[in-house]
C-alpha positions in Angstrom: 89.4 83.0 375.5 90.0 81.9 379.6 94.3 82.7 378.4 93.2 85.9 377.3 90.9 86.9 380.4 93.9 85.1 382.8 96.2 87.5 381.1 94.0 90.9 381.3 93.6 89.8 385.4 97.3 88.7 385.7 97.8 92.4 384.4 95.8 94.2 386.4 96.8 92.5 389.0 100.8 93.1 389.5 99.4 97.0 388.1 97.4 97.3 391.4 100.3 95.7 393.5 102.6 98.2 391.7 100.2 101.3 392.4 99.8 100.1 396.6 104.1 100.0 396.9 103.9 102.7 395.4 101.7 104.7 397.3 102.3 103.0 400.5 106.2 104.0 400.4 105.2 107.8 400.2 103.6 108.3 402.5 106.0 107.6 404.6 107.3 110.0 406.5 111.6 110.9 406.6 113.2 112.1 409.5 115.8 114.6 409.8 119.0 113.4 408.1 121.1 115.5 410.9 119.7 117.0 414.7 119.4 120.4 415.5 122.7 118.9 417.7 124.9 118.3 414.4 124.0 121.3 412.9 124.9 123.5 415.3 128.2 122.3 415.4 128.7 122.1 412.2 128.0 125.2 411.7 130.0 126.6 414.9 133.1 124.7 412.6 132.2 126.6 409.6 132.7 129.5 411.8 128.7 130.4 411.4 126.2 132.0 414.1 123.4 129.2 415.1 120.5 130.7 414.2 118.7 127.4 414.7 116.2 129.1 417.9 115.0 131.7 416.3 114.9 130.6 412.5 114.7 126.5 412.0 118.1 124.9 410.8 119.9 128.3 410.1 123.2 128.9 410.0 124.5 133.0 409.5 127.5 134.4 408.0 129.0 137.2 407.9 130.7 138.1 404.2 134.5 139.1 404.2 133.4 141.8 402.1 131.6 143.0 404.9 133.6 142.0 408.2 135.6 145.4 409.6 138.7 146.4 408.5 141.5 145.8 411.9 
C-alpha cells in the first residue's frame, strides 16, 4: 500500500511541475520579430509605401491593374 501511495504522489508532483512550467512559459512576452526600421526598409525595397506612422506595421502596395498607363 505504501508503494502505491508513493507512486500517486510522484505522479501528482510530476504533473504539477509540468503544469507550472507551461504556465510560466505561456505568460512570457515575446519581442517583435522585426524592428520598425527593418520593416520600413523591406517595404521600400519591394516598392511599397511605408504607412507605419498611421497604421502600425503597414506597407501599402499599388496593384499593377491600378497603375496609370503612360
